C-alpha positions in Angstrom: 113.3 -7.2 206.1 112.8 -7.7 210.3 111.6 -4.3 211.2 112.3 -2.8 215.2 108.2 -1.9 215.7 106.4 -2.6 218.5 103.6 -5.2 216.6 106.8 -7.3 216.1 107.0 -8.1 220.4 104.2 -10.9 219.6 106.2 -12.3 217.0 109.6 -12.1 218.7 108.1 -13.9 222.1 105.5 -16.4 220.6 102.2 -14.9 221.1 101.0 -15.0 217.1 101.4 -16.9 214.1 100.8 -14.1 211.4 104.2 -14.2 209.8 104.1 -18.1 209.4 103.5 -20.3 206.8 102.9 -24.0 206.2 105.9 -26.3 205.2 105.0 -29.7 203.2 107.1 -32.6 202.2 106.2 -34.7 199.2 106.4 -37.9 199.7 107.1 -40.4 196.4 103.9 -41.2 194.1 101.8 -37.7 196.0 100.1 -35.9 193.5 99.4 -33.1 196.2 101.4 -31.8 199.5 100.3 -34.1 202.5 99.0 -31.6 205.3 101.6 -30.3 207.3 102.0 -29.2 211.0 105.1 -27.4 210.8 105.6 -23.6 210.2 108.2 -21.5 209.3 108.9 -18.1 208.6 107.1 -17.0 205.4 110.4 -15.1 203.9 112.5 -18.3 204.9 110.6 -21.1 203.3 112.3 -20.2 200.1 115.5 -19.9 201.1 115.3 -23.8 203.1 113.8 -24.7 199.9 117.1 -24.3 198.1 119.0 -25.7 201.3 116.8 -28.9 200.6 117.5 -28.9 197.1 121.3 -28.9 197.1 121.1 -31.2 200.1 119.1 -33.6 197.4 121.5 -32.9 195.0 124.2 -35.1 197.4 121.7 -37.6 198.0 120.3 -35.9 201.1 116.6 -35.9 202.2 116.4 -32.7 204.3 113.2 -32.3 206.7 112.3 -30.2 210.1 111.3 -32.2 212.9 110.4 -29.1 214.8 109.8 -25.7 213.0 107.8 -23.0 214.7 107.0 -23.3 218.2 104.2 -20.8 220.3 104.9 -19.4 223.5 102.4 -21.7 224.8 104.1 -24.9 223.0 107.6 -23.8 224.6 105.7 -23.2 227.7 104.2 -27.0 227.9 107.9 -28.0 227.3 109.0 -26.5 230.5 106.6 -27.3 232.9 106.7 -30.6 232.1 110.3 -30.8 232.7 109.8 -29.4 236.1 107.1 -31.4 236.7 109.2 -34.6 235.5 107.0 -35.3 232.4 110.0 -35.2 230.6 113.5 -36.0 231.4 116.3 -33.2 231.9 119.4 -34.4 230.9 122.8 -33.1 231.8 125.6 -32.8 229.6 126.8 -36.2 228.9 123.1 -37.1 227.9 122.6 -38.8 231.5 119.3 -38.3 233.2 119.2 -35.5 235.8 117.3 -36.0 239.3 115.9 -32.6 239.8 115.0 -33.1 243.4 118.7 -33.4 244.3 119.0 -29.5 242.7 118.1 -26.1 244.1 115.6 -24.3 242.0 117.6 -22.3 240.2 120.3 -25.4 239.3 117.1 -26.6 237.9 116.3 -24.2 235.5 120.3 -23.9 234.8 119.6 -27.6 233.7 116.3 -27.3 232.0 118.3 -24.5 230.0 120.9 -26.4 229.0 118.3 -27.7 226.0 115.3 -25.8 226.8 114.7 -22.3 226.2 112.7 -20.5 228.7 109.1 -19.7 227.0 109.1 -16.0 225.4 112.7 -15.9 224.3 113.1 -19.5 222.2 114.3 -18.9 219.0 112.0 -21.4 217.4 108.9 -18.6 217.9 110.2 -16.5 215.0 109.6 -19.7 212.3 113.4 -19.0 211.4 115.1 -21.7 213.0 114.6 -25.3 212.5 115.5 -28.7 214.1 116.3 -30.6 211.2 117.3 -34.6 210.3 117.8 -36.6 207.1 115.0 -38.7 206.5 117.0 -40.8 204.0 118.5 -42.4 206.9 115.9 -42.9 209.0 115.2 -46.8 209.8 111.0 -47.6 210.4 109.9 -46.7 213.7 113.1 -45.2 214.9 112.2 -42.2 217.6 114.4 -39.3 216.4 116.7 -38.5 219.9 118.0 -34.7 218.9 121.1 -35.6 220.7 124.8 -35.4 219.8 125.4 -39.2 219.1 122.7 -38.9 216.4 125.0 -36.1 214.7 128.6 -37.0 215.1 130.6 -40.0 214.5 128.8 -43.0 212.8 125.6 -41.1 213.8 122.4 -42.0 212.0 122.6 -38.3 210.6 126.4 -37.3 210.4 126.9 -37.7 207.0 124.0 -34.9 206.4 125.7 -32.5 209.0 128.7 -33.1 207.8 127.7 -31.8 204.2 125.6 -28.7 205.8 128.8 -27.6 208.1 130.7 -27.6 204.4 127.8 -26.0 203.2 127.5 -23.1 205.8 130.9 -22.3 205.5 130.9 -22.1 201.7 127.5 -19.5 201.6 127.6 -17.6 205.1 125.4 -14.9 204.9 122.1 -17.9 204.7 122.1 -19.8 207.1 124.0 -21.2 210.5 123.9 -23.0 213.8 123.4 -20.3 216.6 124.4 -23.4 219.2 127.3 -24.0 217.2 130.0 -24.3 220.2 129.5 -24.5 224.3 129.5 -20.6 225.4 128.6 -21.9 229.0 125.0 -21.7 228.6 122.5 -23.5 225.8 124.5 -26.9 225.0 125.7 -27.2 221.7 123.3 -28.3 219.1 124.3 -29.0 215.2 120.9 -29.9 214.6 119.6 -26.4 214.7 119.8 -24.2 212.0 118.7 -20.8 212.0 118.1 -18.2 208.5 120.3 -15.4 209.5 118.9 -12.7 207.5 115.9 -12.7 209.2 116.9 -14.1 212.6 120.1 -12.3 213.8 117.7 -8.6 213.6 115.1 -10.5 215.8 117.5 -11.7 218.3 118.9 -7.6 218.4 115.5 -6.9 219.0 114.4 -8.7 221.6 114.8 -7.4 225.2 114.4 -8.3 228.8 111.4 -6.4 229.0 109.6 -7.9 226.2 110.2 -11.8 227.5 109.3 -10.5 231.2 106.0 -8.8 230.3 105.2 -11.9 228.1 105.9 -14.1 231.5 103.9 -12.2 233.4 101.1 -12.2 230.9 100.9 -15.2 231.0 101.2 -16.2 234.7 101.5 -20.5 234.1 105.2 -20.5 233.8 106.9 -23.3 236.4 109.0 -21.6 239.0 108.1 -18.0 237.4 109.5 -16.1 240.6 113.2 -17.8 240.5 112.9 -16.9 236.5 112.5 -13.2 237.6 115.1 -13.4 239.7 117.7 -14.6 237.6 116.2 -13.1 234.3 119.6 -11.1 233.6 121.2 -14.0 234.1 119.6 -16.2 232.3 119.4 -13.7 229.1 123.3 -13.2 229.0 123.8 -17.0 229.5 121.0 -18.8 227.3 119.4 -16.2 225.1 121.9 -13.8 223.7 124.3 -15.9 221.4 
């Protein structure tokens, strides 16, 4: 389904939307799906719909908080974090004071929670951050932090069910950041459709990422990124 062809490079690095379709969530009483800005891979739409139906049978309203992100969107997140316009957190959810760190330490702090543009799994449309809309209080701001997904967290029941479901059907969706390998922090809310994402992951190369970064030319700390790109890929991209 995901072939290693040269024209896949822009899919792998977030430079196209040609492989995507919108996903719409019907609200009670609506006669048609509302417009959605959430995009997913065209071949993941049906598997996710089936997963959502299975969740609904257990009383959950499985929704996507963040689906496809383009290179440009990932660059915005990256640049704003390194500029102090978005918070950067440590492993315990405490704000990091970037001014106290070396440039390489700054990048590692950001990479713990946010991918380098050109390397994000969200570029592929196969990976999503999910939540349970049925437990969402009015005006609640989803944070995508471990406390929401564990213990008495607002989405804990959904994620307990997902863990059980994924163990029963291991050839479909899974969590690429289920455990801490010293790179990306565990993200229980991040799920991936393996039949497409796994081939994409194996096709993504250093040259592809580097070329996308150089072609764009607007990624903050690009010289430091290129200096440590091998280590970034080893620790924060390969899973």
